[in-house]
C-alpha atoms as an extended CHARMM CRD file, in Angstrom:
* protein
*
        88  EXT
         1         1  MET       CA           -153.0190000000      -21.1300000000      183.4970000000  PROA      1               0.0000000000
         2         2  GLU       CA           -150.6220000000      -23.1740000000      181.3480000000  PROA      2               0.0000000000
         3         3  LYS       CA           -153.5450000000      -25.1810000000      179.9760000000  PROA      3               0.0000000000
         4         4  LEU       CA           -155.3370000000      -22.0020000000      178.8700000000  PROA      4               0.0000000000
         5         5  LEU       CA           -152.1880000000      -20.6530000000      177.2210000000  PROA      5               0.0000000000
         6         6  ALA       CA           -151.6200000000      -23.9900000000      175.4880000000  PROA      6               0.0000000000
         7         7  THR       CA           -155.1960000000      -23.8170000000      174.2020000000  PROA      7               0.0000000000
         8         8  HSD       CA           -154.5020000000      -20.3540000000      172.7600000000  PROA      8               0.0000000000
         9         9  LEU       CA           -151.3540000000      -21.5420000000      170.9860000000  PROA      9               0.0000000000
        10        10  THR       CA           -153.0610000000      -24.6570000000      169.6760000000  PROA      10              0.0000000000
        11        11  GLU       CA           -156.0210000000      -22.7240000000      168.3110000000  PROA      11              0.0000000000
        12        12  LEU       CA           -153.8120000000      -20.1220000000      166.6430000000  PROA      12              0.0000000000
        13        13  SER       CA           -151.3950000000      -22.6570000000      165.1740000000  PROA      13              0.0000000000
        14        14  THR       CA           -154.2060000000      -24.8030000000      163.7870000000  PROA      14              0.0000000000
        15        15  ARG       CA           -156.0130000000      -21.8400000000      162.2030000000  PROA      15              0.0000000000
        16        16  TYR       CA           -152.8380000000      -20.2820000000      160.8450000000  PROA      16              0.0000000000
        17        17  ALA       CA           -151.5510000000      -23.5200000000      159.3050000000  PROA      17              0.0000000000
        18        18  LYS       CA           -154.9130000000      -24.1100000000      157.6420000000  PROA      18              0.0000000000
        19        19  ALA       CA           -155.2230000000      -20.5290000000      156.3720000000  PROA      19              0.0000000000
        20        20  MET       CA           -151.7060000000      -20.5480000000      154.9410000000  PROA      20              0.0000000000
        21        21  GLY       CA           -151.7220000000      -24.1320000000      153.6790000000  PROA      21              0.0000000000
        22        22  VAL       CA           -148.6320000000      -25.1990000000      155.6200000000  PROA      22              0.0000000000
        23        23  SER       CA           -147.9790000000      -28.1270000000      157.9070000000  PROA      23              0.0000000000
        24        24  LEU       CA           -147.8740000000      -27.6710000000      161.6450000000  PROA      24              0.0000000000
        25        25  ALA       CA           -144.2040000000      -28.7270000000      161.5800000000  PROA      25              0.0000000000
        26        26  THR       CA           -143.3460000000      -26.0200000000      159.0430000000  PROA      26              0.0000000000
        27        27  LEU       CA           -145.2410000000      -23.4150000000      161.0150000000  PROA      27              0.0000000000
        28        28  SER       CA           -143.5600000000      -24.5300000000      164.2530000000  PROA      28              0.0000000000
        29        29  GLU       CA           -140.1110000000      -24.2110000000      162.7110000000  PROA      29              0.0000000000
        30        30  ARG       CA           -140.8230000000      -20.7380000000      161.3890000000  PROA      30              0.0000000000
        31        31  ALA       CA           -142.6850000000      -19.3480000000      164.3910000000  PROA      31              0.0000000000
        32        32  ALA       CA           -140.8970000000      -21.0960000000      167.2670000000  PROA      32              0.0000000000
        33        33  GLY       CA           -137.6510000000      -22.4550000000      165.8070000000  PROA      33              0.0000000000
        34        34  ASP       CA           -138.6020000000      -26.0570000000      166.6280000000  PROA      34              0.0000000000
        35        35  TRP       CA           -140.6310000000      -28.2000000000      164.2370000000  PROA      35              0.0000000000
        36        36  ARG       CA           -142.2110000000      -30.0910000000      167.1690000000  PROA      36              0.0000000000
        37        37  PHE       CA           -143.2570000000      -27.0910000000      169.2670000000  PROA      37              0.0000000000
        38        38  PHE       CA           -146.9780000000      -26.7390000000      168.4330000000  PROA      38              0.0000000000
        39        39  LYS       CA           -147.5550000000      -30.5080000000      168.2590000000  PROA      39              0.0000000000
        40        40  GLN       CA           -146.0410000000      -30.9200000000      171.7120000000  PROA      40              0.0000000000
        41        41  VAL       CA           -148.0110000000      -27.9820000000      173.0870000000  PROA      41              0.0000000000
        42        42  ALA       CA           -151.2370000000      -29.4960000000      171.7070000000  PROA      42              0.0000000000
        43        43  ASP       CA           -150.6060000000      -32.9750000000      173.0970000000  PROA      43              0.0000000000
        44        44  GLY       CA           -149.4560000000      -31.6680000000      176.4840000000  PROA      44              0.0000000000
        45        45  SER       CA           -145.9680000000      -33.1370000000      176.3180000000  PROA      45              0.0000000000
        46        46  LEU       CA           -144.2020000000      -29.7570000000      176.4560000000  PROA      46              0.0000000000
        47        47  ASN       CA           -144.0170000000      -27.4970000000      179.4770000000  PROA      47              0.0000000000
        48        48  PHE       CA           -143.2550000000      -24.1890000000      177.7970000000  PROA      48              0.0000000000
        49        49  ARG       CA           -142.1240000000      -20.9700000000      179.4070000000  PROA      49              0.0000000000
        50        50  ILE       CA           -144.0750000000      -17.7440000000      179.3260000000  PROA      50              0.0000000000
        51        51  ARG       CA           -141.2860000000      -16.2460000000      177.2050000000  PROA      51              0.0000000000
        52        52  SER       CA           -141.9340000000      -18.9170000000      174.5420000000  PROA      52              0.0000000000
        53        53  TYR       CA           -145.6400000000      -18.1690000000      174.6960000000  PROA      53              0.0000000000
        54        54  ASP       CA           -145.0620000000      -14.4210000000      174.3670000000  PROA      54              0.0000000000
        55        55  ARG       CA           -142.7160000000      -14.9040000000      171.4070000000  PROA      55              0.0000000000
        56        56  ALA       CA           -145.1430000000      -17.2000000000      169.6160000000  PROA      56              0.0000000000
        57        57  MET       CA           -148.0710000000      -14.8590000000      170.2660000000  PROA      57              0.0000000000
        58        58  ALA       CA           -146.0890000000      -11.8830000000      168.9710000000  PROA      58              0.0000000000
        59        59  TRP       CA           -145.1160000000      -13.8680000000      165.8690000000  PROA      59              0.0000000000
        60        60  PHE       CA           -148.7510000000      -14.7920000000      165.2030000000  PROA      60              0.0000000000
        61        61  SER       CA           -149.8920000000      -11.2180000000      165.7410000000  PROA      61              0.0000000000
        62        62  ASP       CA           -147.2380000000       -9.8740000000      163.3590000000  PROA      62              0.0000000000
        63        63  ASN       CA           -147.8350000000      -12.5410000000      160.7070000000  PROA      63              0.0000000000
        64        64  TRP       CA           -151.5560000000      -13.2090000000      160.9180000000  PROA      64              0.0000000000
        65        65  PRO       CA           -153.1250000000      -13.5010000000      157.4380000000  PROA      65              0.0000000000
        66        66  ALA       CA           -155.2360000000      -10.4760000000      156.5670000000  PROA      66              0.0000000000
        67        67  ASP       CA           -158.0720000000      -12.6590000000      155.2870000000  PROA      67              0.0000000000
        68        68  ALA       CA           -158.2280000000      -14.8960000000      158.3950000000  PROA      68              0.0000000000
        69        69  GLU       CA           -160.1710000000      -13.9800000000      161.5000000000  PROA      69              0.0000000000
        70        70  TRP       CA           -158.2530000000      -13.8990000000      164.7900000000  PROA      70              0.0000000000
        71        71  PRO       CA           -160.1500000000      -16.0540000000      167.3330000000  PROA      71              0.0000000000
        72        72  SER       CA           -162.2640000000      -13.8310000000      169.5720000000  PROA      72              0.0000000000
        73        73  ASP       CA           -161.4540000000      -15.8860000000      172.6790000000  PROA      73              0.0000000000
        74        74  VAL       CA           -157.6810000000      -15.4230000000      172.2970000000  PROA      74              0.0000000000
        75        75  PRO       CA           -156.2250000000      -12.0620000000      173.3890000000  PROA      75              0.0000000000
        76        76  ARG       CA           -154.1770000000      -10.5830000000      170.5500000000  PROA      76              0.0000000000
        77        77  PRO       CA           -150.9750000000       -8.7010000000      171.3080000000  PROA      77              0.0000000000
        78        78  GLN       CA           -150.4570000000       -5.4400000000      169.4920000000  PROA      78              0.0000000000
        79        79  PRO       CA           -148.5780000000       -6.1460000000      166.2360000000  PROA      79              0.0000000000
        80        80  SER       CA           -145.0570000000       -4.7540000000      166.2740000000  PROA      80              0.0000000000
        81        81  ASP       CA           -143.7930000000       -2.1360000000      163.8380000000  PROA      81              0.0000000000
        82        82  LYS       CA           -141.3940000000       -4.7350000000      162.4330000000  PROA      82              0.0000000000
        83        83  GLN       CA           -143.5580000000       -7.2150000000      160.5210000000  PROA      83              0.0000000000
        84        84  GLY       CA           -142.2900000000      -10.7440000000      159.9060000000  PROA      84              0.0000000000
        85        85  ASP       CA           -142.6060000000      -12.9190000000      156.8180000000  PROA      85              0.0000000000
        86        86  ALA       CA           -146.2260000000      -14.0380000000      156.5880000000  PROA      86              0.0000000000
        87        87  SER       CA           -145.5640000000      -16.0090000000      153.4280000000  PROA      87              0.0000000000
        88        88  CYS       CA           -144.8440000000      -19.2380000000      155.2560000000  PROA      88              0.0000000000
């Protein structure tokens, strides 16, 4: 299961960084509070907790660029009422 969840995070982080024109390190800092988070998830060197996954998924859902398509193979959480800063 962790491998599937890591795939979701990697796909979202890659698409988001590209759509917003930011580095993966910048996105990681803003979305997860650790500039290495998405790199380590992608290369398999980080065993993350489900709470970290849920937080990152909620952040992506709340901050997803309107002009970017959410990947159809990644379940999207319902965006919260309190939107974050998508300008990263």
